[in-house]
C-alpha positions as CSV (number, residue, x, y, z in Angstrom):
1,X,0.0,0.0,0.0
2,X,1.4,3.4,-1.0
3,X,1.7,5.9,1.8
4,X,0.0,9.3,1.1
5,X,3.2,11.1,2.0
6,X,5.1,9.1,-0.6
7,X,2.5,9.9,-3.2
8,X,2.7,13.6,-2.4
9,X,6.5,13.7,-2.7
10,X,6.2,11.8,-6.1
11,X,3.8,14.4,-7.4
12,X,6.0,17.3,-6.2
13,X,8.9,15.7,-8.1
14,X,6.8,15.5,-11.3
15,X,5.5,19.0,-11.1
16,X,8.8,20.6,-10.2
17,X,10.4,19.3,-13.4
18,X,7.6,19.8,-15.9
19,X,9.8,19.6,-19.1
20,X,11.3,16.3,-18.0
21,X,7.9,14.9,-17.2
22,X,6.5,16.0,-20.5
23,X,9.4,14.4,-22.4
24,X,8.9,11.1,-20.6
25,X,5.2,11.2,-21.1
26,X,5.6,12.0,-24.9
27,X,8.0,9.0,-25.2
28,X,5.2,6.7,-23.9
29,X,2.6,8.4,-26.1
30,X,4.7,7.9,-29.2
31,X,5.6,4.3,-28.4
32,X,2.0,3.3,-27.7
33,X,0.5,5.2,-30.6
34,X,3.0,3.6,-33.0
35,X,2.3,0.2,-31.5
36,X,-1.4,0.6,-32.2
37,X,-0.8,2.0,-35.7
38,X,1.6,-0.7,-36.8
39,X,-0.5,-3.6,-35.5
40,X,-3.7,-2.0,-36.9
41,X,-2.2,-1.5,-40.3
42,X,-0.6,-4.9,-40.6
43,X,-3.8,-6.6,-39.4
44,X,-5.7,-4.5,-41.9
45,X,-3.4,-5.6,-44.7
46,X,-3.7,-9.2,-43.7
47,X,-7.5,-9.0,-43.5
48,X,-7.7,-7.6,-47.0
49,X,-5.3,-10.1,-48.5
50,X,-7.3,-12.9,-46.8
51,X,-10.5,-11.5,-48.1
52,X,-9.2,-11.2,-51.6
53,X,-7.8,-14.8,-51.5
54,X,-11.0,-16.3,-50.2
55,X,-13.0,-14.5,-53.0
56,X,-11.9,-17.5,-55.1
57,X,-10.5,-19.9,-52.6
58,X,-12.7,-22.1,-50.4
59,X,-11.7,-22.9,-46.8
60,X,-11.8,-26.7,-47.6
61,X,-11.6,-28.5,-51.0
62,X,-12.6,-32.0,-51.7
63,X,-11.4,-33.7,-54.8
64,X,-10.4,-37.1,-56.3
65,X,-6.6,-37.5,-56.0
66,X,-4.1,-40.3,-56.3
67,X,-3.7,-42.3,-53.1
68,X,-0.9,-41.2,-51.0
69,X,0.5,-44.7,-50.6
70,X,0.3,-45.2,-54.4
71,X,-1.6,-48.4,-53.9
72,X,-2.7,-48.4,-57.5
73,X,0.8,-48.2,-58.9
74,X,1.3,-50.8,-61.6
75,X,4.5,-52.6,-60.6
76,X,4.0,-56.2,-61.4
77,X,1.4,-58.6,-62.8
78,X,0.7,-62.2,-61.7
79,X,-0.4,-64.4,-64.6
80,X,-1.8,-68.0,-64.6
81,X,0.9,-70.6,-65.0
82,X,3.6,-68.0,-64.6
83,X,5.5,-66.7,-61.7
84,X,5.9,-63.0,-62.0
85,X,6.1,-60.5,-64.8
86,X,8.0,-57.3,-63.9
87,X,6.9,-54.0,-65.4
88,X,9.4,-51.3,-66.2
89,X,8.6,-47.6,-65.9
90,X,5.7,-48.2,-63.4
91,X,2.6,-46.1,-64.1
92,X,-0.2,-45.0,-61.8
93,X,-3.6,-46.2,-62.9
94,X,-6.4,-43.6,-62.3
95,X,-9.5,-45.8,-62.1
96,X,-11.9,-43.0,-61.5
97,X,-11.9,-39.4,-62.5
98,X,-13.7,-36.7,-60.4
99,X,-16.4,-37.3,-57.9
100,X,-19.2,-39.5,-59.1
101,X,-21.7,-39.0,-56.3
102,X,-21.1,-35.4,-55.4
103,X,-24.7,-34.7,-54.3
104,X,-24.7,-37.6,-51.8
105,X,-21.4,-36.4,-50.3
106,X,-22.7,-32.8,-50.0
107,X,-25.8,-34.0,-48.2
108,X,-23.6,-35.9,-45.8
109,X,-21.3,-33.0,-44.8
110,X,-23.8,-30.1,-44.8
111,X,-25.1,-31.0,-41.3
112,X,-21.6,-30.9,-39.7
113,X,-21.3,-28.0,-37.2
114,X,-19.4,-24.9,-38.4
115,X,-20.1,-25.4,-42.1
116,X,-21.7,-22.3,-43.7
117,X,-21.8,-23.3,-47.3
118,X,-21.1,-26.2,-49.7
119,X,-21.0,-26.2,-53.5
120,X,-19.9,-28.5,-56.3
121,X,-17.8,-27.5,-59.3
122,X,-16.6,-28.9,-62.6
123,X,-13.2,-27.4,-63.4
124,X,-11.5,-28.3,-66.7
125,X,-8.8,-27.0,-68.9
126,X,-10.1,-25.7,-72.2
127,X,-9.3,-23.6,-75.2
128,X,-11.3,-20.4,-75.8
129,X,-11.6,-19.5,-79.4
130,X,-12.8,-16.5,-81.3
131,X,-12.0,-16.8,-85.0
132,X,-8.2,-17.4,-85.2
133,X,-7.6,-16.2,-81.7
134,X,-7.0,-18.9,-79.1
135,X,-6.5,-18.6,-75.3
136,X,-5.8,-21.5,-72.9
137,X,-7.9,-21.2,-69.8
138,X,-10.1,-22.9,-67.3
139,X,-13.9,-23.4,-67.5
140,X,-15.8,-23.8,-64.2
141,X,-19.3,-25.3,-64.2
142,X,-21.0,-24.0,-61.1
143,X,-24.3,-23.7,-59.2
144,X,-24.7,-19.9,-59.5
145,X,-26.6,-19.4,-56.3
146,X,-24.3,-21.7,-54.1
147,X,-21.2,-20.2,-55.7
148,X,-22.3,-16.7,-54.9
149,X,-23.1,-17.6,-51.3
150,X,-19.6,-19.0,-50.8
151,X,-17.5,-16.4,-52.7
152,X,-19.8,-13.4,-53.3
153,X,-18.8,-13.5,-56.9
154,X,-21.8,-11.5,-58.1
155,X,-20.2,-8.4,-56.7
156,X,-17.4,-8.7,-59.2
157,X,-19.7,-8.6,-62.2
158,X,-19.1,-5.4,-64.2
159,X,-21.4,-6.2,-67.1
160,X,-24.5,-8.5,-67.3
161,X,-25.9,-10.5,-64.4
162,X,-24.5,-13.4,-62.4
163,X,-28.1,-14.8,-61.8
164,X,-28.6,-15.3,-65.5
165,X,-26.1,-18.1,-65.4
166,X,-28.7,-20.5,-63.8
167,X,-31.3,-19.5,-66.4
168,X,-29.4,-20.1,-69.6
169,X,-27.7,-23.3,-70.5
170,X,-25.8,-21.6,-73.3
171,X,-24.7,-18.7,-71.2
172,X,-21.1,-18.0,-70.2
173,X,-19.5,-15.4,-67.9
174,X,-15.8,-14.6,-68.6
175,X,-13.1,-12.5,-67.0
176,X,-12.5,-9.0,-68.2
177,X,-8.9,-9.7,-69.3
178,X,-10.0,-12.8,-71.2
179,X,-12.7,-10.8,-73.0
180,X,-10.0,-8.2,-74.1
181,X,-7.7,-11.0,-75.3
182,X,-10.4,-12.5,-77.4
183,X,-11.9,-9.2,-78.5
184,X,-15.3,-10.1,-77.3
185,X,-18.2,-8.3,-75.5
186,X,-21.7,-8.9,-74.3
187,X,-23.9,-11.2,-76.4
188,X,-20.9,-12.3,-78.5
189,X,-20.4,-16.0,-79.2
190,X,-17.4,-17.8,-77.7
191,X,-16.3,-21.3,-78.8
192,X,-15.0,-23.6,-76.1
193,X,-12.9,-26.6,-76.9
194,X,-12.1,-29.3,-74.4
195,X,-9.0,-31.4,-74.2
196,X,-11.1,-34.4,-75.6
197,X,-11.9,-32.4,-78.7
198,X,-15.5,-31.5,-77.9
199,X,-16.5,-28.0,-79.1
200,X,-19.5,-25.9,-78.0
201,X,-20.6,-22.3,-78.6
202,X,-21.6,-20.2,-75.6
203,X,-23.2,-16.7,-75.5
204,X,-21.5,-14.2,-73.3
205,X,-24.0,-13.0,-70.7
206,X,-21.6,-11.4,-68.2
207,X,-18.1,-10.1,-67.7
208,X,-16.5,-10.1,-64.3
209,X,-13.5,-8.3,-62.8
210,X,-12.1,-9.8,-59.6
211,X,-8.6,-8.0,-59.8
212,X,-7.1,-11.5,-59.5
213,X,-5.2,-12.1,-62.8
214,X,-5.6,-15.8,-62.9
215,X,-9.3,-15.4,-62.9
216,X,-9.8,-12.3,-65.0
217,X,-7.4,-13.3,-67.7
218,X,-8.1,-17.0,-68.2
219,X,-11.3,-18.2,-66.5
220,X,-15.0,-18.5,-67.5
221,X,-18.1,-19.8,-65.7
222,X,-21.0,-21.8,-67.1
223,X,-24.0,-23.6,-65.6
224,X,-22.9,-26.8,-64.0
225,X,-25.3,-28.9,-66.0
226,X,-23.8,-27.4,-69.2
227,X,-20.3,-28.3,-68.0
228,X,-21.5,-31.9,-67.4
229,X,-22.9,-32.1,-70.9
230,X,-19.7,-30.7,-72.3
231,X,-17.7,-33.3,-70.4
232,X,-20.2,-36.1,-71.1
233,X,-20.7,-36.8,-67.4
234,X,-23.8,-37.8,-65.3
235,X,-25.8,-35.3,-63.4
236,X,-24.1,-35.9,-60.0
237,X,-20.6,-35.6,-61.3
238,X,-18.2,-32.9,-60.0
239,X,-14.4,-32.4,-60.0
240,X,-14.4,-30.4,-56.8
241,X,-16.6,-29.8,-53.8
242,X,-15.9,-26.4,-52.1
243,X,-16.7,-25.9,-48.4
244,X,-16.7,-22.7,-46.3
245,X,-16.8,-22.7,-42.5
246,X,-17.5,-20.1,-39.8
247,X,-13.8,-19.7,-38.8
248,X,-11.3,-20.5,-41.5
249,X,-8.6,-21.0,-38.9
250,X,-10.5,-24.1,-37.7
251,X,-10.3,-25.7,-41.2
252,X,-8.0,-28.6,-40.0
253,X,-10.6,-29.7,-37.5
254,X,-13.3,-29.9,-40.1
255,X,-11.0,-31.7,-42.5
256,X,-10.7,-34.5,-40.0
257,X,-14.4,-34.8,-39.6
258,X,-15.1,-34.8,-43.4
259,X,-12.3,-37.3,-44.0
260,X,-14.2,-39.8,-41.9
261,X,-17.1,-39.6,-44.4
262,X,-15.2,-40.1,-47.6
263,X,-12.1,-41.6,-49.2
264,X,-11.6,-38.6,-51.4
265,X,-8.8,-36.0,-50.8
266,X,-9.9,-33.4,-48.2
267,X,-7.6,-30.4,-48.2
268,X,-7.7,-27.2,-46.1
269,X,-6.8,-23.8,-47.5
270,X,-3.7,-23.9,-45.3
271,X,-2.4,-27.0,-47.0
272,X,-3.1,-25.7,-50.4
273,X,-1.9,-22.1,-49.8
274,X,0.6,-22.2,-46.9
275,X,2.3,-19.1,-48.3
276,X,-0.8,-17.0,-47.5
277,X,-0.7,-17.8,-43.8
278,X,3.1,-17.6,-43.7
279,X,3.0,-14.1,-45.2
280,X,0.3,-13.0,-42.7
281,X,2.2,-14.4,-39.8
282,X,5.5,-12.8,-40.9
283,X,3.9,-9.4,-41.3
284,X,2.2,-9.6,-37.9
285,X,5.5,-10.7,-36.2
286,X,7.3,-7.8,-38.0
287,X,4.7,-5.3,-36.7
288,X,5.0,-6.6,-33.1
289,X,8.8,-6.5,-33.2
290,X,8.9,-3.0,-34.5
291,X,6.3,-1.8,-32.1
292,X,7.9,-3.4,-29.1
293,X,11.3,-1.9,-30.1
294,X,9.7,1.5,-30.1
295,X,8.2,0.9,-26.6
296,X,11.6,-0.3,-25.4
297,X,13.3,2.9,-26.8
298,X,10.7,4.9,-24.9
299,X,11.4,2.8,-21.8
300,X,15.1,3.7,-22.0
301,X,14.2,7.3,-22.3
302,X,12.1,7.1,-19.2
303,X,14.9,5.2,-17.4
304,X,17.4,8.0,-18.3
305,X,15.0,10.7,-17.0
306,X,14.3,8.8,-13.8
307,X,18.0,8.1,-13.3
308,X,18.8,11.8,-13.8
309,X,16.0,12.6,-11.3
310,X,17.6,10.3,-8.7
311,X,21.0,11.9,-9.1
312,X,19.5,15.4,-8.8
313,X,17.4,14.4,-5.8
314,X,20.2,12.4,-4.1
315,X,20.5,14.9,-1.2
316,X,16.8,15.0,-0.7
317,X,16.8,11.2,-0.6
318,X,19.5,11.2,2.0
319,X,17.5,13.6,4.1
320,X,14.4,11.5,3.8
321,X,16.2,8.4,4.9
322,X,17.8,10.3,7.8
323,X,14.3,11.3,8.8
324,X,13.2,7.7,9.0
325,X,12.0,6.9,5.5
326,X,12.8,3.3,4.6
327,X,14.2,1.9,1.3
328,X,10.6,0.7,0.4
329,X,9.4,4.3,0.8
330,X,12.0,5.6,-1.6
331,X,11.2,2.9,-4.1
332,X,7.5,3.9,-3.9
333,X,8.2,7.6,-4.5
334,X,10.1,7.0,-7.7
335,X,8.0,4.1,-8.9
336,X,4.8,6.2,-8.5
337,X,6.3,8.8,-10.7
338,X,7.0,6.3,-13.5
339,X,3.6,4.7,-13.2
340,X,1.9,8.1,-13.4
341,X,3.9,8.9,-16.5
342,X,3.0,5.5,-18.0
343,X,-0.7,5.8,-17.1
344,X,-1.1,9.3,-18.5
345,X,1.1,8.6,-21.5
346,X,-0.8,5.4,-22.2
347,X,-4.2,7.0,-22.3
348,X,-3.0,9.8,-24.5
349,X,-1.1,7.3,-26.7
350,X,-4.3,5.2,-27.2
351,X,-6.2,8.3,-28.3
352,X,-3.4,9.5,-30.5
353,X,-2.9,6.0,-32.0
354,X,-6.6,5.9,-32.9
355,X,-6.5,9.3,-34.5
356,X,-3.4,8.4,-36.5
357,X,-5.1,5.1,-37.6
358,X,-8.2,7.0,-38.6
359,X,-6.3,9.5,-40.7
360,X,-4.3,6.8,-42.4
361,X,-7.5,4.9,-43.1
362,X,-8.8,7.8,-45.1
363,X,-5.8,8.1,-47.5
364,X,-7.0,7.1,-51.0
365,X,-5.4,3.8,-52.2
366,X,-7.3,2.6,-55.3
367,X,-5.7,-0.8,-55.9
368,X,-7.6,-4.0,-56.5
369,X,-10.9,-3.6,-54.5
370,X,-9.4,-1.1,-52.1
371,X,-10.4,2.6,-52.0
372,X,-8.3,3.6,-49.0
373,X,-5.4,2.2,-47.0
374,X,-6.6,-0.8,-44.9
375,X,-6.7,-0.4,-41.1
376,X,-8.0,-2.7,-38.3
377,X,-9.3,-1.5,-35.0
378,X,-8.8,-4.5,-32.7
379,X,-9.6,-3.9,-29.0
380,X,-6.8,-6.3,-28.1
381,X,-4.2,-4.1,-29.8
382,X,-5.3,-1.1,-27.7
383,X,-5.3,-3.1,-24.5
384,X,-1.9,-4.8,-25.3
385,X,-0.4,-1.4,-26.1
386,X,-1.5,0.1,-22.8
387,X,-0.3,-3.0,-20.9
388,X,3.1,-3.0,-22.5
389,X,3.4,0.7,-21.9
390,X,2.7,0.4,-18.2
391,X,5.1,-2.6,-18.0
392,X,7.9,-0.7,-19.8
393,X,7.5,2.4,-17.6
394,X,7.3,0.2,-14.4
395,X,10.6,-1.5,-15.2
396,X,12.2,1.8,-16.3
397,X,11.2,3.4,-13.0
398,X,11.9,0.5,-10.7
399,X,15.6,0.2,-11.6
400,X,16.5,3.8,-10.6
401,X,14.1,3.6,-7.6
402,X,16.0,0.5,-6.4
403,X,19.3,2.3,-6.8
404,X,17.9,5.3,-4.8
405,X,16.7,3.0,-2.0
406,X,20.3,1.9,-1.3
407,X,21.6,5.4,-0.8
408,X,23.6,5.7,2.4
409,X,22.4,9.0,3.9
410,X,25.6,9.5,6.1
411,X,27.9,9.4,3.1
412,X,25.7,11.8,1.1
413,X,25.3,14.3,3.9
414,X,29.1,14.2,4.6
415,X,29.7,15.0,1.0
């Protein structure tokens, strides 16, 4: 418990050296505000990048892949009346292609807790033709409503209507870059050729712009039934099942549950795009490292100021100890000063950090889907900044205070 007398002496020290107190307080303000700004900006950048990535990437993907143990690897053949025939250059036999009963699997995984949306797709490599112009790309057969629920793709339509995709079996929606490459526009006819040599004409009913080059420059969407007809497959066939969940960070848990219901490959977004999470984590670590460095620099500044104060007040400390003040009282006097500086600087720093973040958030930045620089306002950032600020000032004040408590009053008074 802090004695009232110690508290009054601490206040008198702070008010007697106003400039030093202001410099120490401003150090805390700057450190905390930069901590809030750096973490808010990095979190905002990560959120935007994740949002852009998940505009075309599902949290979980289910598809037919080769077995991990290569159990269908053709290595040898047993023949009647023969021992063994060795096979050189072993090949993998793909007995099935795609997902044959996609609807049944979708019905099985939809009730799982945490799942917010499921849709099937038929993705295939094709050649888009317009006269003599050819472009290699990817054709996706989709359920327009389910696809939009998962990815919000209708918001990327710049011409035409996404909903028309379910109404027209001959309709196709293509990326803006692909349309420019082929010299096509709305209502034009686009010839699509599969790798099996099947051709079909589609009418352009929409053009989209996602700002993702791989989509805008080489991808097109058709009704899933039309894609099945083009591939010559049954009505429950799909190449991919895309799943979204409430918290994409929990994808690995859902992968385990879904894997129990199917022998197909179940892959989380993290496994397929580990570089996305790695980039997010690295930026966050960098922001924290820079911010803590700034707070430590501020702490050294406070330490120097408190150390100077101890040296200046050394005779007063000696007199106080001669009057009966104990070492704990001296520690309290100087520790209270640093805590007051940290508390006041912390509150102002939080306010200033919010103001800086708000100003940065208004700076125009028209790139991709952004209009302004991204900024996040997480409560945990503000609380962490205030907590680290108090901790830094506490340590910076305690060390000089401990030094002051060990002063021998007899030696100081004797000079």
